[in-house]
N, C-alpha and C positions, 0 to 999 in steps of 0.2 A: 817138213820143218819149216820154217818162218823165218825166213832172213831179212831185216830191214835195214836198207842203205837210208840211213836218217842224218839231216842236211844239217849243216853248224849255219844260224841266221845268218848273211852278211853283216849285218850292223854289230853283231857281237863276235866275228870271229879269233878274238885271242882270250872267249874265253872255251874251257876243256870240255864239252856234249857228250856224255856216256850214255849207254844204252845195254847196261849188264845182259849176256842172253848164256850165260851159264853162272853154275854156282860158283865156282873159282871166279868169278869176274865178282861177284856178290860177296863173296867171302874179303876179297884185295879192296871192294868198297868201303865194307864194313872195319876193315882196319885201319884207310886212310880217315874215315869219318871219326873214328873213337881216336886216333892218335894228334889228331887235327887241334889245334891249341884256339879255338874257334867257335864262335858261333855259326850252328848249321839251319839252316832253312830246310822245313819240311812240307811236304803238303800232298796231299790226297786228291784225285779223281773220284767221284762215286757215281751211282746212277740217277740219285736222289739227297738234298740236303735232309728230306725228310726220313730218319731211323729208321722210321717202321715201314715205309714205304715195302710193299709185301716183293718186289723183283731188286730192292738197292743191295747193293755189296760194293767194296774198295775196289777201282778200275785198275788204279797204277797209283804208284807213288813216286814220289822225287825227293832226291837231299842234295844239299847244296853247298860248300864253303864258298870263299869269297872269288876262285879260281878256276874250281871244276863242280859239273853237276851229271847226277845219274838220275834217269827215268827209266822205272822200269814196271811192266804189267804186277798185277795182283791177282785180280781175279775175272777177267777182262777174256771173254769169247775168244777171242786170237792169241791169247796168253801161251807160252811156249812151254811153259812148267809141267811137269806130270804131278801127280797125285805127291808124289813120294817130294819132290821138288820143293812144291808149291809150302808143304810143312817149313822145309830149310827156308823159304824164300822168307814166313812168318818168323821163322827164329832168328835170323840176319834182321828184320828190319826191325821185332823187339830186344835185338842187343844196341843196336843203333839207339832206340829212339830210349832208351830207360840209360845208357849210357854216356852221348853228349849231351851238347846243351841246345838243344834245340827251340828254335823262335819259328812260328809260323804267322799267316796272315789271319786272321777268325781262326788262330790254331784252336779255339773251344771247339768247333764243331769238327774238326778231324780228331780230336781226341775222345771226345763220344762216338763217332764211326768207328774207329778202330779199337777202340773197347768193345763196342754191342756187334760189330759183325768177324773181328777176329780173332777177341778177348785181350788185344795188347793193352796194357794199362801203362802212363806214362804223364810225365810232370812238364809240361813247358817251361822255358825261362822265361820267357815273353812271349807278346803279340803286338806285329807289326800295328793293327788298327788301334789298342789301347797304345803304343809308345807314340803313335801320329798323335792323338787325342791330347795328349801329355807336351808334347812337343808344342804343337799346332790347336792349340784347343779352338780358336777365333776359328780356324777352317769349318765350312759348311761340309764337306766329302773327305773322308778317310779311305775310301775304297781301294783296291788291291791297284785296278788303271791307275787312277790321278797319281799313287804313290810311288808307282814306278815309273811314271812319267817323269815325277817331279824330281822325284831321284836320282833313276840312273837312266833318266833321258830315254825309255823304251816305252815309248806313247801308244804304240801299234804291236804290241807284243802279243797280244791276241790274233790280231788281224784275221792270219791265215787260219787259226779254228773258228770265228764269226763266220767265215767266207762259206767253209764245206758246210756248218748248219744253216747257213741261209739255201744254199743248195740241195739240203740235204733236210727234208721235215722231220725223217725220224730222228735225228740227233737234236734236234730242237725240243726244250721241253715246255716251252709256251705252245707248243702243237701236241701234245702230247707224244714227246718223244726222250731218248735220255744219251748221256753222253757212252752211255754201251753200246751206242751205233755209231759212234764215231772210230774209224779206223788205227788201229795203235800206230800206223807212219805220220798220222796225226795229231793224237792226243800226248803221245811221249813226248813229243820238242814241244808241245805246252807244258808239258807240266816241267819240262828243265829248265823255262824262262822265268 
């Protein structure tokens, strides 16, 4: 059984990062998210942005409020969920995605992936790319890295993951690899940011 000690990034140690390991912890997360009176950020990590890629699947998902974030595996090779638990995970994800006010970055891609791979259908209330284009139409770049840096001072939120990818070509899609080859101890903290 995998047990992970996942670090809190020093720059944002005030933020509460959670990595649910049991169905009970996921149910507690679900209840907190549904009770939250705010937008809930959601993001998935998958093998490929190409929905029909033969090995594509949803590896992990993350949800966040303004003070707390949760990240957990869905269909990653290191996932600790058995088949019965995986169905519970999917049910809990569906409840959160359909009962909360979900926002994401290029969330259209995530909605398509979740529908295609897991049969989860939901309608987000917003997309940070679209919001950025509305608020700042003169900006050339509306990518997540720029937005995280400008609005949250998290310019290097992905540096640890990028360093891992540089050192492990099997995780680099530009070299024929994919995120399915990134260990959860790296992928889940990245998803939580």
